C-alpha positions as YAML, in Angstrom:
chain: A
units: angstrom
residues:
- id: 1
  name: UNK
  ca: [115.33, 113.31, 92.16]
- id: 2
  name: UNK
  ca: [115.86, 110.46, 89.47]
- id: 3
  name: UNK
  ca: [116.48, 107.90, 92.61]
- id: 4
  name: UNK
  ca: [112.97, 108.86, 93.92]
- id: 5
  name: UNK
  ca: [111.27, 108.52, 90.37]
- id: 6
  name: UNK
  ca: [112.83, 105.27, 89.94]
- id: 7
  name: UNK
  ca: [112.01, 103.83, 93.15]
- id: 8
  name: UNK
  ca: [108.28, 105.31, 92.69]
- id: 9
  name: UNK
  ca: [108.37, 103.42, 89.33]
- id: 10
  name: UNK
  ca: [109.65, 100.17, 90.99]
- id: 11
  name: UNK
  ca: [107.01, 100.26, 93.77]
- id: 12
  name: UNK
  ca: [104.09, 100.93, 91.66]
- id: 13
  name: UNK
  ca: [104.71, 97.92, 89.22]
- id: 14
  name: UNK
  ca: [101.88, 95.33, 89.80]
- id: 15
  name: UNK
  ca: [104.43, 92.51, 90.85]
- id: 16
  name: UNK
  ca: [105.75, 94.48, 93.91]
- id: 17
  name: UNK
  ca: [102.25, 95.54, 95.05]
- id: 18
  name: UNK
  ca: [100.90, 92.24, 94.79]
- id: 19
  name: UNK
  ca: [103.69, 90.78, 96.62]
- id: 20
  name: UNK
  ca: [102.96, 93.34, 99.23]
- id: 21
  name: UNK
  ca: [99.38, 92.32, 99.36]
- id: 22
  name: UNK
  ca: [100.27, 88.66, 99.31]
- id: 23
  name: UNK
  ca: [102.67, 89.15, 102.41]
- id: 24
  name: UNK
  ca: [100.11, 91.19, 104.70]
- id: 25
  name: UNK
  ca: [97.06, 88.53, 103.65]
- id: 26
  name: UNK
  ca: [99.54, 85.73, 104.33]
- id: 27
  name: UNK
  ca: [100.39, 87.28, 107.78]
- id: 28
  name: UNK
  ca: [96.98, 87.48, 108.63]
- id: 29
  name: UNK
  ca: [96.30, 83.92, 107.63]
- id: 30
  name: UNK
  ca: [99.07, 82.70, 109.48]
- id: 31
  name: UNK
  ca: [97.54, 84.18, 112.65]
- id: 32
  name: UNK
  ca: [94.16, 82.73, 112.16]
- id: 33
  name: UNK
  ca: [95.73, 79.23, 111.68]
- id: 34
  name: UNK
  ca: [97.85, 79.54, 114.46]
- id: 35
  name: UNK
  ca: [94.57, 80.49, 116.60]
- id: 36
  name: UNK
  ca: [92.96, 77.55, 115.21]
- id: 37
  name: UNK
  ca: [95.73, 74.91, 115.82]
- id: 38
  name: UNK
  ca: [96.32, 76.31, 119.58]
- id: 39
  name: UNK
  ca: [92.88, 77.09, 120.72]
- id: 40
  name: UNK
  ca: [90.78, 74.70, 118.90]
- id: 41
  name: UNK
  ca: [92.54, 71.62, 117.52]
- id: 42
  name: UNK
  ca: [95.52, 70.87, 120.06]
- id: 43
  name: UNK
  ca: [93.04, 71.15, 123.06]
- id: 44
  name: UNK
  ca: [90.69, 68.62, 121.45]
- id: 45
  name: UNK
  ca: [93.84, 66.45, 120.68]
- id: 46
  name: UNK
  ca: [94.89, 66.71, 124.27]
- id: 47
  name: UNK
  ca: [91.35, 65.99, 125.64]
- id: 48
  name: UNK
  ca: [91.38, 62.71, 123.50]
- id: 49
  name: UNK
  ca: [94.80, 61.49, 124.54]
- id: 50
  name: UNK
  ca: [94.21, 62.10, 128.26]
- id: 51
  name: UNK
  ca: [93.85, 65.79, 129.12]
- id: 52
  name: UNK
  ca: [97.42, 66.62, 127.76]
- id: 53
  name: UNK
  ca: [98.42, 70.15, 127.07]
- id: 54
  name: UNK
  ca: [100.67, 69.68, 124.46]
- id: 55
  name: UNK
  ca: [102.55, 73.08, 124.75]
- id: 56
  name: UNK
  ca: [104.02, 71.94, 128.14]
- id: 57
  name: UNK
  ca: [105.34, 68.33, 126.84]
- id: 58
  name: UNK
  ca: [109.18, 68.16, 127.04]
- id: 59
  name: UNK
  ca: [111.84, 66.04, 127.84]
- id: 60
  name: UNK
  ca: [114.55, 67.33, 130.29]
- id: 61
  name: UNK
  ca: [118.00, 67.40, 129.15]
- id: 62
  name: UNK
  ca: [119.72, 68.56, 132.20]
- id: 63
  name: UNK
  ca: [119.79, 67.19, 135.83]
- id: 64
  name: UNK
  ca: [118.80, 70.91, 137.11]
- id: 65
  name: UNK
  ca: [115.52, 70.53, 135.36]
- id: 66
  name: UNK
  ca: [114.81, 67.00, 136.85]
- id: 67
  name: UNK
  ca: [115.63, 68.18, 140.24]
- id: 68
  name: UNK
  ca: [113.28, 71.15, 139.45]
- id: 69
  name: UNK
  ca: [110.43, 68.68, 138.48]
- id: 70
  name: UNK
  ca: [111.03, 66.64, 141.24]
- id: 71
  name: UNK
  ca: [110.69, 69.82, 143.97]
- id: 72
  name: UNK
  ca: [107.60, 71.30, 142.10]
- id: 73
  name: UNK
  ca: [105.93, 67.57, 142.09]
- id: 74
  name: UNK
  ca: [106.80, 67.40, 146.00]
- id: 75
  name: UNK
  ca: [105.00, 70.77, 146.46]
- id: 76
  name: UNK
  ca: [102.39, 70.29, 144.05]
- id: 77
  name: UNK
  ca: [101.43, 66.25, 143.78]
- id: 78
  name: UNK
  ca: [100.18, 64.98, 140.63]
- id: 79
  name: UNK
  ca: [101.47, 68.75, 138.93]
- id: 80
  name: UNK
  ca: [103.78, 68.84, 136.07]
- id: 81
  name: UNK
  ca: [106.55, 71.71, 135.78]
- id: 82
  name: UNK
  ca: [105.51, 74.09, 133.26]
- id: 83
  name: UNK
  ca: [107.53, 74.35, 129.79]
- id: 84
  name: UNK
  ca: [108.62, 78.15, 130.81]
- id: 85
  name: UNK
  ca: [109.58, 76.88, 134.06]
- id: 86
  name: UNK
  ca: [111.67, 73.82, 133.09]
- id: 87
  name: UNK
  ca: [113.48, 76.08, 130.46]
- id: 88
  name: UNK
  ca: [114.46, 78.62, 133.08]
- id: 89
  name: UNK
  ca: [116.07, 75.48, 135.15]
- id: 90
  name: UNK
  ca: [117.89, 74.15, 132.06]
- id: 91
  name: UNK
  ca: [117.93, 72.56, 128.64]
- id: 92
  name: UNK
  ca: [114.64, 70.90, 127.44]
- id: 93
  name: UNK
  ca: [113.74, 69.26, 124.50]
- id: 94
  name: UNK
  ca: [110.17, 70.83, 123.94]
- id: 95
  name: UNK
  ca: [108.48, 68.09, 121.59]
- id: 96
  name: UNK
  ca: [105.21, 69.16, 122.50]
- id: 97
  name: UNK
  ca: [105.58, 72.80, 121.01]
- id: 98
  name: UNK
  ca: [106.91, 71.17, 118.15]
- id: 99
  name: UNK
  ca: [104.18, 69.00, 117.60]
- id: 100
  name: UNK
  ca: [101.93, 71.99, 117.58]
- id: 101
  name: UNK
  ca: [104.23, 74.27, 115.30]
- id: 102
  name: UNK
  ca: [104.36, 71.22, 112.62]
- id: 103
  name: UNK
  ca: [100.52, 70.95, 112.61]
- id: 104
  name: UNK
  ca: [100.35, 74.53, 112.18]
- id: 105
  name: UNK
  ca: [102.64, 74.12, 109.77]
- id: 106
  name: UNK
  ca: [100.74, 71.39, 107.77]
- id: 107
  name: UNK
  ca: [97.43, 73.36, 107.66]
- id: 108
  name: UNK
  ca: [99.01, 76.21, 105.97]
- id: 109
  name: UNK
  ca: [100.92, 74.20, 103.18]
- id: 110
  name: UNK
  ca: [97.41, 72.21, 102.77]
- id: 111
  name: UNK
  ca: [95.64, 75.54, 102.18]
- id: 112
  name: UNK
  ca: [98.27, 76.78, 99.85]
- id: 113
  name: UNK
  ca: [98.13, 73.82, 97.98]
- id: 114
  name: UNK
  ca: [94.56, 74.18, 97.47]
- id: 115
  name: UNK
  ca: [94.85, 77.77, 96.68]
- id: 116
  name: UNK
  ca: [97.63, 76.93, 93.96]
- id: 117
  name: UNK
  ca: [95.39, 74.02, 92.72]
- id: 118
  name: UNK
  ca: [92.48, 76.31, 92.14]
- id: 119
  name: UNK
  ca: [94.54, 78.72, 90.29]
- id: 120
  name: UNK
  ca: [95.97, 76.13, 88.17]
- id: 121
  name: UNK
  ca: [92.61, 74.82, 87.23]
- id: 122
  name: UNK
  ca: [91.34, 78.44, 86.41]
- id: 123
  name: UNK
  ca: [94.80, 79.04, 84.19]
- id: 124
  name: UNK
  ca: [93.94, 75.54, 82.34]
- id: 125
  name: UNK
  ca: [90.35, 76.57, 81.56]
- id: 126
  name: UNK
  ca: [91.41, 80.09, 80.31]
- id: 127
  name: UNK
  ca: [94.16, 78.37, 77.85]
- id: 128
  name: UNK
  ca: [91.73, 75.79, 76.91]
- id: 129
  name: UNK
  ca: [89.72, 78.47, 75.04]
- id: 130
  name: UNK
  ca: [91.34, 79.58, 71.75]
- id: 131
  name: UNK
  ca: [91.26, 83.21, 70.95]
- id: 132
  name: UNK
  ca: [88.86, 84.21, 68.09]
- id: 133
  name: UNK
  ca: [90.76, 84.74, 64.80]
- id: 134
  name: UNK
  ca: [91.99, 88.19, 63.96]
- id: 135
  name: UNK
  ca: [90.83, 90.18, 60.86]
- id: 136
  name: UNK
  ca: [94.17, 89.39, 59.21]
- id: 137
  name: UNK
  ca: [93.53, 85.69, 59.62]
- id: 138
  name: UNK
  ca: [89.81, 86.23, 58.69]
- id: 139
  name: UNK
  ca: [91.27, 87.75, 55.64]
- id: 140
  name: UNK
  ca: [93.93, 85.19, 54.62]
- id: 141
  name: UNK
  ca: [91.22, 82.74, 55.23]
- id: 142
  name: UNK
  ca: [88.82, 83.97, 52.75]
- id: 143
  name: UNK
  ca: [91.65, 84.39, 49.97]
- id: 144
  name: UNK
  ca: [92.66, 80.81, 50.55]
- id: 145
  name: UNK
  ca: [89.06, 79.58, 50.14]
- id: 146
  name: UNK
  ca: [88.63, 81.70, 47.11]
- id: 147
  name: UNK
  ca: [92.04, 80.51, 45.69]
- id: 148
  name: UNK
  ca: [90.63, 77.11, 46.11]
- id: 149
  name: UNK
  ca: [87.42, 77.56, 44.77]
- id: 150
  name: UNK
  ca: [89.25, 78.61, 41.34]
- id: 151
  name: UNK
  ca: [91.10, 75.57, 41.07]
...
């Protein structure tokens, strides 16, 4: 039973609970940023650069993928083989998806930077205000002042 009590003490410490809350909020925030990038930012960027869907941009790395692209284009003039279908055919360098994930990371990193900067600003303001003197310090100050006045 002692191990259960130790575990309870460990879990109920502030650091562990704070970390758990941070992880949960971070996961939810990550989903929001992913939705922002995938559903709002990248479609606008794709529209600006010529109606490009970044999630389906890739470079074929095998002849099987190139052949699959050729077959798809023959059946669908002006069409482009989707990334998932190209990956089934062979190796591809999915650079469009990489661009999307990188942008996702940069947004999350910038938000975390702003959060840490805000916390640091608050911490500096709290450190700037000196604590009021304790009763002991007040008493010692009075004694010092009395001794100075007698000299």
